N, CA, C and O atoms as CSV, one atom per row, in Angstrom:
chain,resi,resn,atom,element,x,y,z
A,1,MET,N,N,-31.907,39.277,-28.652
A,1,MET,CA,C,-31.234,38.874,-29.942
A,1,MET,C,C,-31.773,37.143,-29.540
A,1,MET,O,O,-31.788,36.511,-28.483
A,2,SER,N,N,-32.100,36.870,-30.690
A,2,SER,CA,C,-32.412,35.012,-29.987
A,2,SER,C,C,-31.727,34.228,-31.105
A,2,SER,O,O,-31.817,34.316,-32.329
A,3,LYS,N,N,-30.780,33.170,-30.038
A,3,LYS,CA,C,-29.188,32.588,-30.851
A,3,LYS,C,C,-29.505,31.267,-31.337
A,3,LYS,O,O,-29.522,30.373,-30.490
A,4,LYS,N,N,-29.818,30.900,-32.810
A,4,LYS,CA,C,-30.410,29.864,-32.982
A,4,LYS,C,C,-29.537,28.522,-32.477
A,4,LYS,O,O,-28.398,28.227,-32.839
A,5,SER,N,N,-30.332,27.850,-31.610
A,5,SER,CA,C,-30.068,26.233,-31.264
A,5,SER,C,C,-29.022,25.760,-32.072
A,5,SER,O,O,-29.101,25.751,-33.300
A,6,GLN,N,N,-27.586,25.181,-31.148
A,6,GLN,CA,C,-27.096,24.537,-31.866
A,6,GLN,C,C,-27.451,22.840,-32.145
A,6,GLN,O,O,-26.948,22.076,-32.969
A,7,PHE,N,N,-28.380,22.628,-31.250
A,7,PHE,CA,C,-28.592,20.899,-30.887
A,7,PHE,C,C,-29.979,20.392,-31.747
A,7,PHE,O,O,-30.662,21.415,-31.695
A,8,LYS,N,N,-30.402,19.860,-32.151
A,8,LYS,CA,C,-31.376,19.292,-32.805
A,8,LYS,C,C,-32.271,17.902,-32.098
A,8,LYS,O,O,-31.751,17.423,-31.090
A,9,TYR,N,N,-33.359,17.368,-32.509
A,9,TYR,CA,C,-33.472,16.163,-31.634
A,9,TYR,C,C,-34.038,15.517,-32.942
A,9,TYR,O,O,-34.687,16.307,-33.627
A,10,VAL,N,N,-33.924,14.211,-33.442
A,10,VAL,CA,C,-33.655,13.022,-34.202
A,10,VAL,C,C,-34.697,12.271,-33.722
A,10,VAL,O,O,-35.218,12.371,-32.611
A,11,SER,N,N,-35.022,11.399,-34.746
A,11,SER,CA,C,-35.859,9.708,-34.165
A,11,SER,C,C,-34.613,8.810,-34.429
A,11,SER,O,O,-33.680,9.009,-35.207
A,12,VAL,N,N,-34.832,7.806,-33.610
A,12,VAL,CA,C,-33.659,6.681,-33.417
A,12,VAL,C,C,-33.234,6.577,-34.790
A,12,VAL,O,O,-32.123,6.817,-35.263
A,13,LYS,N,N,-34.378,6.149,-35.407
A,13,LYS,CA,C,-34.015,5.742,-37.006
A,13,LYS,C,C,-33.063,6.306,-37.654
A,13,LYS,O,O,-32.043,5.823,-38.146
A,14,ASN,N,N,-33.484,7.438,-37.625
A,14,ASN,CA,C,-32.781,9.073,-38.147
A,14,ASN,C,C,-31.382,9.257,-37.909
A,14,ASN,O,O,-30.558,9.728,-38.693
A,15,TYR,N,N,-31.144,8.704,-36.376
A,15,TYR,CA,C,-29.643,8.557,-35.589
A,15,TYR,C,C,-28.952,7.705,-36.193
A,15,TYR,O,O,-28.010,8.039,-36.911
A,16,ALA,N,N,-29.432,6.022,-35.934
A,16,ALA,CA,C,-29.415,4.979,-36.785
A,16,ALA,C,C,-28.477,5.299,-38.162
A,16,ALA,O,O,-27.358,4.786,-38.182
A,17,SER,N,N,-28.854,6.039,-39.187
A,17,SER,CA,C,-28.253,6.214,-40.419
A,17,SER,C,C,-27.479,7.142,-40.481
A,17,SER,O,O,-26.629,7.169,-41.372
A,18,LEU,N,N,-27.586,8.172,-39.512
A,18,LEU,CA,C,-26.707,9.188,-39.615
A,18,LEU,C,C,-25.117,8.509,-39.425
A,18,LEU,O,O,-24.074,8.796,-40.014
A,19,ILE,N,N,-25.460,7.242,-38.091
A,19,ILE,CA,C,-23.862,7.021,-37.853
A,19,ILE,C,C,-23.762,5.346,-38.090
A,19,ILE,O,O,-23.336,4.458,-37.352
A,20,ASN,N,N,-24.355,5.311,-39.476
A,20,ASN,CA,C,-24.693,3.977,-39.846
A,20,ASN,C,C,-24.520,2.813,-39.151
A,20,ASN,O,O,-23.636,2.009,-39.446
A,21,LYS,N,N,-25.541,2.605,-37.961
A,21,LYS,CA,C,-25.725,1.785,-37.097
A,21,LYS,C,C,-27.068,1.235,-37.231
A,21,LYS,O,O,-27.869,1.895,-37.891
A,22,SER,N,N,-27.493,-0.006,-36.647
A,22,SER,CA,C,-29.033,-0.266,-36.127
A,22,SER,C,C,-29.598,0.334,-35.079
A,22,SER,O,O,-29.049,0.565,-34.002
A,23,ASP,N,N,-30.890,0.634,-35.446
A,23,ASP,CA,C,-31.709,1.017,-34.105
A,23,ASP,C,C,-31.581,0.245,-32.991
A,23,ASP,O,O,-31.627,0.913,-31.959
A,24,LYS,N,N,-31.469,-0.662,-32.869
A,24,LYS,CA,C,-31.106,-1.619,-32.092
A,24,LYS,C,C,-29.621,-1.065,-30.823
A,24,LYS,O,O,-29.537,-0.821,-29.619
A,25,THR,N,N,-28.888,-1.084,-31.764
A,25,THR,CA,C,-27.762,-0.277,-31.313
A,25,THR,C,C,-27.596,1.063,-30.960
A,25,THR,O,O,-26.645,1.370,-30.241
A,26,VAL,N,N,-28.535,2.071,-31.439
A,26,VAL,CA,C,-28.375,2.995,-30.650
A,26,VAL,C,C,-29.638,3.204,-29.437
A,26,VAL,O,O,-29.766,4.301,-28.892
A,27,TYR,N,N,-30.319,2.322,-29.171
A,27,TYR,CA,C,-30.813,1.888,-27.935
A,27,TYR,C,C,-30.161,1.600,-27.261
A,27,TYR,O,O,-30.090,2.084,-26.131
A,28,LYS,N,N,-29.485,0.759,-27.678
A,28,LYS,CA,C,-28.342,0.483,-26.508
A,28,LYS,C,C,-28.054,1.528,-25.964
A,28,LYS,O,O,-28.258,1.970,-24.833
A,29,MET,N,N,-27.325,2.086,-27.263
A,29,MET,CA,C,-26.745,3.229,-26.767
A,29,MET,C,C,-27.239,4.152,-25.605
A,29,MET,O,O,-26.467,4.529,-24.723
A,30,ILE,N,N,-28.728,4.541,-25.649
A,30,ILE,CA,C,-29.259,5.313,-25.229
A,30,ILE,C,C,-29.127,4.983,-23.885
A,30,ILE,O,O,-28.562,5.851,-23.221
A,31,LYS,N,N,-29.565,3.745,-23.144
A,31,LYS,CA,C,-29.365,2.507,-22.229
A,31,LYS,C,C,-28.018,3.005,-21.918
A,31,LYS,O,O,-28.112,3.928,-21.109
A,32,GLU,N,N,-27.342,2.866,-22.099
A,32,GLU,CA,C,-25.842,3.337,-21.805
A,32,GLU,C,C,-25.205,4.219,-21.599
A,32,GLU,O,O,-24.037,4.217,-21.210
A,33,GLY,N,N,-26.068,5.354,-21.895
A,33,GLY,CA,C,-26.315,6.812,-21.306
A,33,GLY,C,C,-24.704,7.635,-22.399
A,33,GLY,O,O,-23.858,8.509,-22.208
A,34,LEU,N,N,-25.040,6.756,-23.393
A,34,LEU,CA,C,-23.575,7.365,-24.355
A,34,LEU,C,C,-23.911,8.130,-25.335
A,34,LEU,O,O,-23.016,8.429,-26.126
A,35,VAL,N,N,-25.526,8.753,-25.601
A,35,VAL,CA,C,-25.887,9.823,-25.837
A,35,VAL,C,C,-27.376,10.296,-25.789
A,35,VAL,O,O,-28.388,9.627,-25.994
A,36,ALA,N,N,-27.230,11.900,-25.398
A,36,ALA,CA,C,-28.640,12.395,-25.297
A,36,ALA,C,C,-29.420,11.838,-26.038
A,36,ALA,O,O,-29.364,11.462,-27.209
A,37,ALA,N,N,-30.465,11.800,-24.945
A,37,ALA,CA,C,-31.958,11.650,-25.497
A,37,ALA,C,C,-32.869,11.921,-24.911
A,37,ALA,O,O,-32.753,12.437,-23.799
A,38,ARG,N,N,-33.941,11.692,-25.405
A,38,ARG,CA,C,-35.113,12.258,-24.627
A,38,ARG,C,C,-36.142,10.912,-25.322
A,38,ARG,O,O,-35.960,9.985,-26.111
A,39,LYS,N,N,-37.406,11.511,-24.415
A,39,LYS,CA,C,-38.443,10.568,-24.834
A,39,LYS,C,C,-39.467,11.521,-25.716
A,39,LYS,O,O,-39.931,12.451,-25.057
A,40,GLY,N,N,-39.768,11.473,-26.678
A,40,GLY,CA,C,-40.777,12.226,-28.095
A,40,GLY,C,C,-42.142,11.477,-27.623
A,40,GLY,O,O,-42.226,10.556,-26.810
A,41,GLU,N,N,-43.124,12.073,-28.302
A,41,GLU,CA,C,-44.320,11.298,-28.934
A,41,GLU,C,C,-44.148,10.168,-29.232
A,41,GLU,O,O,-44.565,9.116,-28.749
A,42,LYS,N,N,-43.507,10.400,-30.063
A,42,LYS,CA,C,-43.333,8.329,-31.095
A,42,LYS,C,C,-41.653,7.829,-30.420
A,42,LYS,O,O,-40.672,7.252,-30.889
A,43,GLY,N,N,-41.934,8.284,-29.404
A,43,GLY,CA,C,-40.255,7.153,-28.836
A,43,GLY,C,C,-39.367,8.202,-28.596
A,43,GLY,O,O,-39.622,9.404,-28.527
A,44,TYR,N,N,-38.102,7.519,-28.454
A,44,TYR,CA,C,-36.987,8.341,-28.362
A,44,TYR,C,C,-36.304,9.253,-28.956
A,44,TYR,O,O,-35.595,8.814,-29.861
A,45,GLU,N,N,-36.250,10.555,-28.748
A,45,GLU,CA,C,-35.725,11.353,-29.672
A,45,GLU,C,C,-33.884,11.426,-29.375
A,45,GLU,O,O,-33.443,11.215,-28.246
A,46,VAL,N,N,-33.001,11.737,-30.512
A,46,VAL,CA,C,-31.466,11.801,-29.889
A,46,VAL,C,C,-31.201,13.009,-30.223
A,46,VAL,O,O,-31.321,13.246,-31.425
A,47,ARG,N,N,-30.784,14.105,-29.360
A,47,ARG,CA,C,-29.600,14.480,-29.640
A,47,ARG,C,C,-28.420,15.124,-30.556
A,47,ARG,O,O,-27.299,14.859,-30.121
A,48,VAL,N,N,-28.441,15.794,-31.554
A,48,VAL,CA,C,-27.151,15.508,-32.582
A,48,VAL,C,C,-27.048,17.620,-32.722
A,48,VAL,O,O,-27.922,18.487,-32.691
A,49,ASP,N,N,-25.945,17.655,-32.830
A,49,ASP,CA,C,-25.092,18.916,-33.280
A,49,ASP,C,C,-25.695,19.325,-34.319
A,49,ASP,O,O,-26.304,18.488,-34.986
A,50,ASN,N,N,-25.686,20.680,-34.722
A,50,ASN,CA,C,-25.803,20.772,-36.510
A,50,ASN,C,C,-24.872,20.367,-37.050
A,50,ASN,O,O,-25.105,19.868,-38.151
A,51,PHE,N,N,-23.742,20.373,-36.685
A,51,PHE,CA,C,-22.462,20.301,-37.490
A,51,PHE,C,C,-22.587,18.562,-37.465
A,51,PHE,O,O,-21.914,18.004,-38.332
A,52,MET,N,N,-23.070,18.027,-36.912
A,52,MET,CA,C,-22.859,16.495,-37.143
A,52,MET,C,C,-23.928,15.987,-38.333
A,52,MET,O,O,-23.821,14.990,-39.047
A,53,ILE,N,N,-25.228,17.216,-38.310
A,53,ILE,CA,C,-26.179,16.604,-39.376
A,53,ILE,C,C,-25.566,17.493,-40.992
A,53,ILE,O,O,-25.882,17.190,-42.143
A,54,ASN,N,N,-24.752,18.476,-40.601
A,54,ASN,CA,C,-24.800,19.313,-41.863
A,54,ASN,C,C,-23.113,18.265,-42.952
A,54,ASN,O,O,-23.030,18.045,-44.160
A,55,ARG,N,N,-22.225,17.944,-41.946
A,55,ARG,CA,C,-21.670,16.997,-42.400
A,55,ARG,C,C,-22.182,15.583,-42.821
A,55,ARG,O,O,-21.858,14.894,-43.788
A,56,SER,N,N,-22.882,15.402,-42.035
A,56,SER,CA,C,-23.590,13.637,-43.258
A,56,SER,C,C,-24.636,14.088,-44.083
A,56,SER,O,O,-25.363,13.144,-44.394
A,57,GLU,N,N,-25.020,15.236,-44.590
A,57,GLU,CA,C,-25.533,15.800,-45.790
A,57,GLU,C,C,-24.554,15.597,-46.580
A,57,GLU,O,O,-24.795,15.162,-47.706
A,58,GLU,N,N,-23.585,15.791,-46.285
A,58,GLU,CA,C,-22.175,16.451,-47.196
A,58,GLU,C,C,-21.376,15.148,-47.616
A,58,GLU,O,O,-20.930,14.994,-48.754
A,59,ILE,N,N,-21.282,14.532,-46.932
A,59,ILE,CA,C,-20.570,12.807,-47.095
A,59,ILE,C,C,-21.635,12.067,-48.267
A,59,ILE,O,O,-21.280,11.556,-49.329
A,60,ASN,N,N,-22.895,12.167,-47.788
A,60,ASN,CA,C,-24.313,11.453,-48.533
A,60,ASN,C,C,-24.243,11.789,-49.685
A,60,ASN,O,O,-24.207,10.870,-50.503
A,61,LYS,N,N,-24.201,13.105,-50.161
A,61,LYS,CA,C,-23.942,13.984,-51.579
A,61,LYS,C,C,-22.881,13.851,-52.002
A,61,LYS,O,O,-22.806,14.005,-53.221
A,62,SER,N,N,-21.663,13.538,-51.308
A,62,SER,CA,C,-20.376,13.012,-52.577
A,62,SER,C,C,-20.651,11.781,-52.420
A,62,SER,O,O,-20.088,11.176,-53.332
A,63,LEU,N,N,-21.159,11.140,-51.821
A,63,LEU,CA,C,-21.256,9.955,-51.650
A,63,LEU,C,C,-22.323,9.053,-53.214
A,63,LEU,O,O,-22.198,7.856,-53.475
A,64,ARG,N,N,-23.298,10.051,-54.021
A,64,ARG,CA,C,-24.011,9.773,-54.755
A,64,ARG,C,C,-23.006,10.356,-55.696
A,64,ARG,O,O,-22.450,9.676,-56.559
A,65,THR,N,N,-22.806,11.512,-55.530
A,65,THR,CA,C,-21.850,12.166,-57.005
A,65,THR,C,C,-20.914,10.983,-57.367
A,65,THR,O,O,-20.822,10.550,-58.516
A,66,MET,N,N,-20.235,10.498,-56.321
A,66,MET,CA,C,-19.259,9.009,-56.766
A,66,MET,C,C,-20.048,8.212,-57.607
A,66,MET,O,O,-20.012,7.822,-58.774
A,67,LYS,N,N,-20.741,8.106,-56.669
A,67,LYS,CA,C,-21.820,6.569,-57.741
A,67,LYS,C,C,-21.905,6.949,-58.946
A,67,LYS,O,O,-21.246,6.454,-59.861
A,68,ALA,N,N,-22.598,7.722,-59.049
A,68,ALA,CA,C,-23.050,8.730,-60.511
A,68,ALA,C,C,-21.850,8.521,-61.376
A,68,ALA,O,O,-21.875,8.159,-62.553
A,69,LEU,N,N,-20.966,8.747,-60.770
A,69,LEU,CA,C,-19.568,8.689,-61.647
A,69,LEU,C,C,-19.340,7.158,-62.371
A,69,LEU,O,O,-19.306,6.710,-63.517
A,70,ILE,N,N,-19.201,6.622,-60.925
A,70,ILE,CA,C,-18.866,5.454,-61.365
A,70,ILE,C,C,-20.497,4.604,-62.266
A,70,ILE,O,O,-20.414,3.381,-62.379
A,71,GLU,N,N,-21.107,4.916,-62.523
A,71,GLU,CA,C,-22.047,4.471,-63.201
A,71,GLU,C,C,-21.660,5.408,-64.748
A,71,GLU,O,O,-21.432,4.983,-65.881
A,72,SER,N,N,-21.694,6.355,-64.387
A,72,SER,CA,C,-21.653,7.113,-66.279
A,72,SER,C,C,-19.940,6.338,-66.450
A,72,SER,O,O,-19.557,6.328,-67.620
A,73,PHE,N,N,-19.042,5.785,-65.525
A,73,PHE,CA,C,-17.988,5.399,-66.403
A,73,PHE,C,C,-18.571,3.858,-66.812
A,73,PHE,O,O,-18.788,3.821,-68.023
A,74,GLU,N,N,-18.844,2.735,-66.217
A,74,GLU,CA,C,-19.651,2.272,-66.835
A,74,GLU,C,C,-20.176,1.833,-68.270
A,74,GLU,O,O,-19.971,0.777,-68.870
A,75,LEU,N,N,-21.062,3.175,-68.721
A,75,LEU,CA,C,-21.543,3.047,-69.656
A,75,LEU,C,C,-20.505,3.367,-70.551
A,75,LEU,O,O,-20.238,2.480,-71.361
A,76,ARG,N,N,-19.644,4.742,-70.630
A,76,ARG,CA,C,-18.579,4.772,-71.258
A,76,ARG,C,C,-17.743,3.757,-70.979
A,76,ARG,O,O,-16.981,3.948,-71.927
A,77,LEU,N,N,-17.055,2.358,-70.143
A,77,LEU,CA,C,-16.230,1.347,-70.458
A,77,LEU,C,C,-17.425,-0.027,-71.349
A,77,LEU,O,O,-16.837,-1.060,-71.668
A,78,ASP,N,N,-18.941,0.046,-71.676
A,78,ASP,CA,C,-19.497,-0.600,-72.322
A,78,ASP,C,C,-19.496,0.211,-73.581
A,78,ASP,O,O,-20.144,-0.506,-74.344
A,79,ALA,N,N,-19.217,1.076,-74.119
A,79,ALA,CA,C,-19.240,2.020,-75.746
A,79,ALA,C,C,-17.593,2.085,-76.018
A,79,ALA,O,O,-17.169,2.367,-77.139
A,80,LEU,N,N,-16.885,1.858,-75.131
A,80,LEU,CA,C,-15.342,1.728,-75.393
A,80,LEU,C,C,-15.063,0.288,-76.119
A,80,LEU,O,O,-14.390,0.041,-77.119
A,81,GLU,N,N,-15.837,-0.599,-75.243
A,81,GLU,CA,C,-16.000,-2.307,-75.755
A,81,GLU,C,C,-16.186,-2.747,-76.683
A,81,GLU,O,O,-15.680,-3.716,-77.248
A,82,LYS,N,N,-17.312,-1.748,-77.075
A,82,LYS,CA,C,-18.116,-2.091,-78.508
A,82,LYS,C,C,-17.558,-1.364,-79.770
A,82,LYS,O,O,-18.134,-1.404,-80.858
A,83,LYS,N,N,-16.173,-0.572,-79.498
A,83,LYS,CA,C,-15.455,-0.057,-80.346
A,83,LYS,C,C,-14.219,-0.982,-80.581
A,83,LYS,O,O,-13.489,-1.036,-81.571
A,84,GLY,N,N,-14.162,-1.827,-79.207
A,84,GLY,CA,C,-12.747,-2.830,-79.789
A,84,GLY,C,C,-12.024,-2.312,-78.933
A,84,GLY,O,O,-10.914,-2.800,-79.146
A,85,VAL,N,N,-11.921,-1.345,-77.747
A,85,VAL,CA,C,-10.969,-1.289,-76.516
A,85,VAL,C,C,-11.002,-2.539,-75.614
A,85,VAL,O,O,-12.064,-3.110,-75.365
A,86,ASN,N,N,-10.181,-2.822,-75.281
A,86,ASN,CA,C,-9.990,-3.850,-74.328
A,86,ASN,C,C,-10.476,-3.445,-72.580
A,86,ASN,O,O,-9.958,-2.582,-71.871
A,87,LYS,N,N,-11.392,-4.194,-72.291
A,87,LYS,CA,C,-12.525,-3.788,-71.208
A,87,LYS,C,C,-11.509,-3.557,-70.158
A,87,LYS,O,O,-11.304,-2.569,-69.453
A,88,ASP,N,N,-10.688,-5.163,-70.250
A,88,ASP,CA,C,-10.323,-5.265,-68.665
A,88,ASP,C,C,-9.084,-4.375,-68.079
A,88,ASP,O,O,-8.422,-4.580,-67.061
A,89,ILE,N,N,-8.982,-3.358,-69.009
A,89,ILE,CA,C,-7.332,-2.692,-69.108
A,89,ILE,C,C,-8.159,-1.102,-68.419
A,89,ILE,O,O,-7.912,-0.446,-67.407
A,90,VAL,N,N,-9.193,-0.930,-69.515
A,90,VAL,CA,C,-10.035,0.091,-68.432
A,90,VAL,C,C,-10.912,-0.255,-67.340
A,90,VAL,O,O,-11.363,0.833,-66.982
A,91,GLU,N,N,-11.324,-1.001,-66.730
A,91,GLU,CA,C,-11.820,-1.887,-65.863
A,91,GLU,C,C,-10.968,-1.923,-64.513
A,91,GLU,O,O,-11.553,-1.723,-63.448
A,92,LYS,N,N,-9.660,-2.162,-64.538
A,92,LYS,CA,C,-8.654,-2.343,-63.657
A,92,LYS,C,C,-8.318,-0.860,-63.449
A,92,LYS,O,O,-7.788,-0.455,-62.414
A,93,LYS,N,N,-8.541,-0.329,-64.143
A,93,LYS,CA,C,-7.383,0.948,-63.775
A,93,LYS,C,C,-8.562,2.128,-63.677
A,93,LYS,O,O,-8.072,3.186,-63.282
A,94,LEU,N,N,-9.452,2.177,-63.841
A,94,LEU,CA,C,-10.744,3.179,-63.463
A,94,LEU,C,C,-11.819,3.038,-62.728
A,94,LEU,O,O,-12.402,3.860,-62.022
A,95,VAL,N,N,-12.089,1.694,-62.993
A,95,VAL,CA,C,-13.846,1.248,-62.041
A,95,VAL,C,C,-13.346,0.391,-61.007
A,95,VAL,O,O,-13.857,0.199,-59.904
A,96,LYS,N,N,-12.276,-0.114,-61.482
A,96,LYS,CA,C,-12.072,-0.802,-59.471
A,96,LYS,C,C,-11.523,-0.054,-58.504
A,96,LYS,O,O,-11.804,-0.139,-57.309
A,97,PRO,N,N,-10.653,0.764,-59.049
A,97,PRO,CA,C,-10.357,1.779,-57.840
A,97,PRO,C,C,-11.120,3.123,-57.731
A,97,PRO,O,O,-10.606,4.051,-57.107
A,98,LEU,N,N,-12.331,3.254,-58.318
A,98,LEU,CA,C,-13.504,4.022,-57.734
A,98,LEU,C,C,-14.581,3.069,-56.821
A,98,LEU,O,O,-15.063,3.376,-55.730
A,99,LYS,N,N,-14.735,2.237,-57.337
A,99,LYS,CA,C,-15.182,1.153,-56.499
A,99,LYS,C,C,-14.938,0.921,-54.412
A,99,LYS,O,O,-15.567,1.038,-53.361
A,100,LYS,N,N,-13.688,0.569,-54.903
A,100,LYS,CA,C,-12.835,0.351,-53.645
A,100,LYS,C,C,-12.975,1.868,-52.829
A,100,LYS,O,O,-12.932,1.823,-51.599
A,101,LEU,N,N,-13.125,3.065,-53.426
A,101,LEU,CA,C,-13.309,4.169,-52.504
A,101,LEU,C,C,-14.390,4.417,-52.423
A,101,LEU,O,O,-14.574,5.466,-51.806
A,102,VAL,N,N,-15.505,3.807,-52.859
A,102,VAL,CA,C,-16.755,4.098,-52.558
A,102,VAL,C,C,-17.367,3.428,-51.441
A,102,VAL,O,O,-18.016,4.066,-50.611
A,103,LYS,N,N,-17.182,2.020,-51.356
A,103,LYS,CA,C,-17.747,1.062,-50.475
A,103,LYS,C,C,-16.202,1.139,-49.316
A,103,LYS,O,O,-16.313,0.465,-48.292
A,104,LYS,N,N,-15.524,1.537,-49.412
A,104,LYS,CA,C,-14.608,1.394,-48.082
A,104,LYS,C,C,-15.337,2.582,-46.759
A,104,LYS,O,O,-15.908,3.668,-46.869
A,105,PRO,N,N,-15.070,1.961,-45.890
A,105,PRO,CA,C,-16.198,2.322,-44.555
A,105,PRO,C,C,-15.288,3.484,-44.356
A,105,PRO,O,O,-14.189,3.550,-44.906
A,106,LEU,N,N,-15.805,4.481,-43.492
A,106,LEU,CA,C,-15.309,5.291,-42.706
A,106,LEU,C,C,-14.193,4.842,-41.604
A,106,LEU,O,O,-14.234,3.836,-40.896
A,107,ALA,N,N,-13.379,5.658,-41.636
A,107,ALA,CA,C,-12.279,4.885,-40.194
A,107,ALA,C,C,-13.225,4.578,-38.937
A,107,ALA,O,O,-14.298,5.171,-38.832
A,108,LYS,N,N,-12.813,3.653,-38.001
A,108,LYS,CA,C,-13.390,3.085,-36.959
A,108,LYS,C,C,-12.332,3.269,-36.132
A,108,LYS,O,O,-11.191,3.082,-36.555
A,109,PRO,N,N,-12.574,3.663,-34.836
A,109,PRO,CA,C,-11.596,3.531,-33.790
A,109,PRO,C,C,-11.218,2.464,-33.581
A,109,PRO,O,O,-11.861,1.415,-33.610
A,110,ALA,N,N,-9.733,2.697,-33.266
A,110,ALA,CA,C,-8.844,1.356,-32.913
A,110,ALA,C,C,-9.419,0.636,-31.981
A,110,ALA,O,O,-9.440,-0.558,-32.281
A,111,LYS,N,N,-9.915,0.899,-30.923
A,111,LYS,CA,C,-10.111,0.388,-29.932
A,111,LYS,C,C,-11.322,0.721,-29.000
A,111,LYS,O,O,-11.549,1.834,-28.526
A,112,LYS,N,N,-12.200,-0.618,-28.775
A,112,LYS,CA,C,-13.850,0.187,-28.515
A,112,LYS,C,C,-13.093,-0.116,-27.138
A,112,LYS,O,O,-12.276,-0.975,-26.805
A,113,SER,N,N,-13.839,1.176,-26.343
A,113,SER,CA,C,-14.101,1.127,-25.008
A,113,SER,C,C,-15.548,1.388,-24.541
A,113,SER,O,O,-16.393,2.134,-25.036
A,114,SER,N,N,-15.617,0.598,-23.476
A,114,SER,CA,C,-16.960,1.060,-22.793
A,114,SER,C,C,-16.983,1.453,-21.663
A,114,SER,O,O,-16.064,1.234,-20.874
A,115,ALA,N,N,-18.320,2.283,-21.298
A,115,ALA,CA,C,-18.618,2.933,-20.217
A,115,ALA,C,C,-17.989,2.740,-19.183
A,115,ALA,O,O,-17.743,3.843,-18.697
A,116,LYS,N,N,-17.420,1.608,-18.315
A,116,LYS,CA,C,-17.436,1.015,-17.063
A,116,LYS,C,C,-15.875,1.168,-17.653
A,116,LYS,O,O,-15.263,1.784,-16.780
A,117,SER,N,N,-14.931,0.851,-18.821
A,117,SER,CA,C,-13.600,0.970,-18.508
A,117,SER,C,C,-13.491,2.622,-18.654
A,117,SER,O,O,-12.561,3.211,-18.103
A,118,ASN,N,N,-14.323,3.217,-19.298
A,118,ASN,CA,C,-13.732,4.901,-18.857
A,118,ASN,C,C,-13.971,5.369,-17.619
A,118,ASN,O,O,-13.093,6.134,-17.219
A,119,ALA,N,N,-15.059,5.124,-16.711
A,119,ALA,CA,C,-15.411,5.532,-15.851
A,119,ALA,C,C,-13.803,4.530,-14.794
A,119,ALA,O,O,-13.080,5.148,-14.012
A,120,SER,N,N,-13.675,3.382,-15.017
A,120,SER,CA,C,-12.329,3.471,-14.165
A,120,SER,C,C,-11.266,3.911,-14.533
A,120,SER,O,O,-10.696,4.263,-13.500
A,121,ALA,N,N,-10.283,4.226,-15.849
A,121,ALA,CA,C,-9.668,4.918,-16.038
A,121,ALA,C,C,-9.843,6.449,-15.315
A,121,ALA,O,O,-8.933,7.106,-14.810
A,122,THR,N,N,-11.180,6.798,-15.405
A,122,THR,CA,C,-11.031,8.178,-14.761
A,122,THR,C,C,-10.791,8.149,-13.222
A,122,THR,O,O,-10.260,9.095,-12.640
A,123,LYS,N,N,-11.169,7.124,-12.652
A,123,LYS,CA,C,-10.665,7.574,-10.608
A,123,LYS,C,C,-9.544,6.451,-10.673
A,123,LYS,O,O,-9.399,5.714,-9.698
A,124,LYS,N,N,-8.829,6.321,-11.686
A,124,LYS,CA,C,-7.574,5.694,-11.428
A,124,LYS,C,C,-6.811,7.441,-11.883
A,124,LYS,O,O,-5.994,8.024,-11.169
A,125,SER,N,N,-7.356,7.969,-13.216
A,125,SER,CA,C,-6.477,9.256,-12.782
A,125,SER,C,C,-6.729,10.456,-11.747
A,125,SER,O,O,-6.050,11.425,-11.405
A,126,ALA,N,N,-7.814,10.045,-11.447
A,126,ALA,CA,C,-8.082,11.246,-10.148
A,126,ALA,C,C,-7.421,10.216,-9.063
A,126,ALA,O,O,-7.452,11.098,-8.204
A,127,LYS,N,N,-6.935,9.273,-8.465
A,127,LYS,CA,C,-5.944,8.832,-7.523
A,127,LYS,C,C,-4.768,9.347,-7.736
A,127,LYS,O,O,-4.197,10.069,-6.918
A,128,ARG,N,N,-4.123,8.893,-9.294
A,128,ARG,CA,C,-2.921,9.429,-9.241
A,128,ARG,C,C,-2.751,11.077,-9.140
A,128,ARG,O,O,-1.676,11.626,-8.900
A,129,ASN,N,N,-3.781,11.641,-9.324
A,129,ASN,CA,C,-3.536,13.242,-9.250
A,129,ASN,C,C,-3.643,13.726,-7.709
A,129,ASN,O,O,-3.226,14.758,-7.184
A,130,ALA,N,N,-4.266,12.750,-7.228
A,130,ALA,CA,C,-4.183,13.640,-5.840
A,130,ALA,C,C,-3.473,12.427,-4.860
A,130,ALA,O,O,-4.045,12.209,-3.792
A,131,THR,N,N,-2.385,11.719,-5.149
A,131,THR,CA,C,-1.443,11.096,-5.080
A,131,THR,C,C,-0.053,12.199,-5.059
A,131,THR,O,O,0.807,12.452,-4.215
A,132,LYS,N,N,-0.340,12.689,-6.449
A,132,LYS,CA,C,0.857,13.948,-6.582
A,132,LYS,C,C,0.909,15.227,-5.718
A,132,LYS,O,O,1.935,15.825,-5.392
A,133,LYS,N,N,-0.666,15.629,-5.324
A,133,LYS,CA,C,-0.322,16.607,-4.174
A,133,LYS,C,C,-0.354,16.737,-3.356
A,133,LYS,O,O,0.099,17.778,-2.880
């Protein structure tokens, strides 16, 4: 019975688009050991799990749907304006809230931590545990 791998390797460019960062940032992450990567035939490949890929695809699909809805609302708004409905009211109540929703970035962590601070925190934790025993 063969078990399907939970991981897949993608190019740096694809990984950068998955996490909404630049290629340069991903190379920096590889250098600092923040992501698992290997050298492939065409450069580095970053290891990602299937859940991340599937979730990213779902989010992108949802965003495309929302953008299509906004375009549809804008067309309807133009049609209503031609009929004499006040465009500002419809724009304020429908279009602007949808645009904000689509443009709003994913929540970012409140505090950025570096690999060095994580290592020092781990050492401090180990010292505390050793003194408690």
